[in-house]
N, C-alpha and C positions, 0 to 999 in steps of 0.2 A: 504494500500500500504506500503510495507516494503522494505527498502534498507538502506545501510549506505555507507559512502564514503570509508570505509575500504574494502568493498567488490568489489570495482571497481579498476582495475589496471590502474594507470595513469603514463605515461612516463613524468617525470619531466626534461628530458634532451633535449626534442625537443619542440619548440614553438608550440602553438595551436592557431588556429584562434579564437576560443571562448575565450580563456584566454587573448589573446592580446587585443581583443575588450573589455573585462572586465576591463583590466588595463587602456585602454584609457578612459573608462567611470569613472575611479576612484575607481573601485572595488578592492576587496582584494583576490579574488579567482584566483590567478595567481602565477607564480613562477619567479625566477630571469631570467630564459631563456626567458620568455615572456616580462619581463620589458626591457631586452636588445634589443629586437626587437622594442619595443616602442621608446626607446631612439634613435635608428637608424632612425626610421620613423620621429621622431620629428626633427632630424638633417637635413634630406633631405626635409621634408615638415613641416615647422613650423605650429603650430595650428592644427595638425592632430587630437588632442583630441577634438577640436571643431566639426570636421566632424563626429566623433563617436556620439557626442551628437545630432547633426542634424539628423543623421539616427535614433537615438532612439526617437527623438521628432516626426518625421514623422510617425514612427510606432504607437505612441500614437494617433496622429490625424487620421491616417488611420483606426485604429481599432474603434475609436469613430464613424467615418463615417459608417463603415461596420455595427456596432451594432445599432446606433441610426437612421441613415437615410436609410440604406439598410435593416435593420431589421434582420440581419443574427444571427443565434443561433448556428452555427457550424464553428469551426476554425481549419485549419490545418497549423500550423506555422512551416515551413520547414527551417532548419538551424537556429533554434531559439536562440542558444547561451545560455550563463549562465543567470540564473535569476538575475534581478536587480530591480530597481524601476519601477513601472507602467508596469508590464508585461501584455501580451496579455490577459491572463485569468482574471486578476484583472479588467481591463478596460471593457472587453466584459461582464463579469458576473455582473458588477455593473450596466450596462445599459440593459442587457438582462438576468435577473435571470434565471438560468437553462441552460445557454449556455454551450456547450461542446467544450473543447479545447484540441487539441493534439499538443504537442511539439515533433518535431523530429530533431535529430542531429546525426552526426556520431562521435562525441566526447564523450567518456565515462564519462568525468567529468560532462557533462551536465545532464546525467542520475542520477549521484550520488547527485548532488546539487538539481536538479529538484525534485526528489522523496522526498528528505528531506523536501523541501518547501511544497510539495503537499500532505503530509500524511493525512491531514484533508479534502482534497478536492476530492470528488468522481466524479466530473464532468470534471476533467482534468487529463491527463496522459502524461508521457514522454517516448518516445521510442528511441532506438538507431538503426539507419539504414543508409544504403548508399543511400543518397537522389538522386543520379544520376539514381537510378533504381526505378521509380515510382511504378512498379508492386509490388516489395517487400515491399515498404512502405505501400501501400494501402492494401495489404493482411496481414499485421501484425495483429495478434489477438487483440491487444489493440486498434488499429485504427478501425478495424471492429466492435469492441464492442462499441466504443465511437461515431463513425460517421455513420449517416444514409445517404447513398449515393443516396437516392431518394429525399432528401431535399437539398436546396441550402447550399453550403459550401464556406467559405472564404479560398482560397488557397494563402498562404503568402510565398513569396520568397524574403524576405527583407534582402538585403546585402549578397546574396548567389551566384547568377548566374555568377558574374564576376570571381569566382574561378573555373569555368568550361572552359576547352579548347574548341575550335571550334569542334574538332573531338569527343568531348563528347556530342555534339548536344544539346546545351541549349534550343533551340526552341522545340526539341523533348521531352525534359524533361518537359517543361511547358505543352505541349499538353498531355503528358502522365498523368499528374495530372488532367488537365482540362477536358479531355475526360471521366474521371471517375465520374464527378460531373454534376448535371442537370442544365438546364436553370435557370437563376437567381443567380447562383453562381458568385463569384467575384474573380478576380486575382489581387494580390497586389505585385508589384515588386519595389525594389530599386536596383540601379546598378551603379558601378563606370563608369564615363563617360570620354571618350577620348576627352577632351575639349581644349587641347593645350599642350605646352611644359611642363608646371608644372605637368599636369596629367601624361605625359610620365615618368617624374622623379619619381613620386609617384608609378606608376605602376612597375618600375624597382625595387624599394625598396621592395614593397610588394612581388613580385615574387621571389626575392632573398631569402627571409626568410620564406614565407608562401606557397611556392609551385607553382602550375600551375594556368592557367586562363589568362584573359586579360581584360583590360578596353575596352569598345566598344563605338562607336559613338552613338549619339542620334538616328540616322536612324536605326542602327543595333538593338538598344534596342527597338525602336518602333516596329520593325518586330516581336518581341516576343509577341506582343499584337494582331497580325493579327487574325481576326475572332472574336474578342471581342470588345465591345463598351466602349471606354474610357469615364470615367466620368470627368466632369470639375475639374480642368483646363487642363486635358490631361497629357502628359509627360513633366515634368518641373524639374528645379533644386529644390532640397529638400526644401529650404526656401520658395519657391513659391507655394507649394502644400497646398492649403487651410490654409494659415497662421493664427495664432491667435494673431499676433503682426505685427506692421508695418515692411515691408521689403524694404530695399533700392533699388532704381532703378538699381544701379551698384553693382553687387554682387562681393564679394572678390573671390580670386582664390580658397580658400577652399570651399566656398559656391557653386562653379561651378564644383566640383569634382564628385558629384553624382546627379543622376536624379531619379525620382520616379513617379509612376502612379498607379491608380486602374482602372480596367475595368470589365464590366459585361458580362457574357456569355448570349447571346441572346437565 
């Protein structure tokens, strides 16, 4: 696999969701325009960096569940963002040697950085595609080469669907991917939650700088799982999904800004 960062045109004048997330995680693959968004988010929602880390932590716990307990060997990580520590392929392939992982994102910087990271890994690919169009993603030659759609697949929409407007039909996007995979496949979603006034303020800041979408209520997010069997503990705030450390009974405002769940296709 060959590519270099110089072969990909990157607009450094506009903030990128992937780069802002990288900055909140303490990464270096971002630009001043992205850091300015982070500073605004921190001013309106203190400890927003902690939320980015919570989302990254549940990704790790979720992939461990999918690999170790569900036994999945194929992963479609949609809206994957920039590589950081404990990426999906590293976790999955450590638990399921031979696991195939596809990262898909619409940000060209993800392709540049991802390909550089994966030059030695022939079981993982990175593709650039409009994730709102499942057909185009699923028919991408690299996806077709890497994923056997007759065998169960982990469809991962971690921190993605809240960037879709209602008229972009997030439920239809979910079903577009899940209809392509067989019984035994799993759906993994995390989503910003409309949990109160603080969530509304955060939503306003996000939309001001990062474009469209909206935070949804727990009931609206639960509807995205209709037809699939939720695994325990169901749809919960991120710290409460199969925690590996003690979780306080009363969560902070930040800890209640996102929810997540994994479900199995019957």
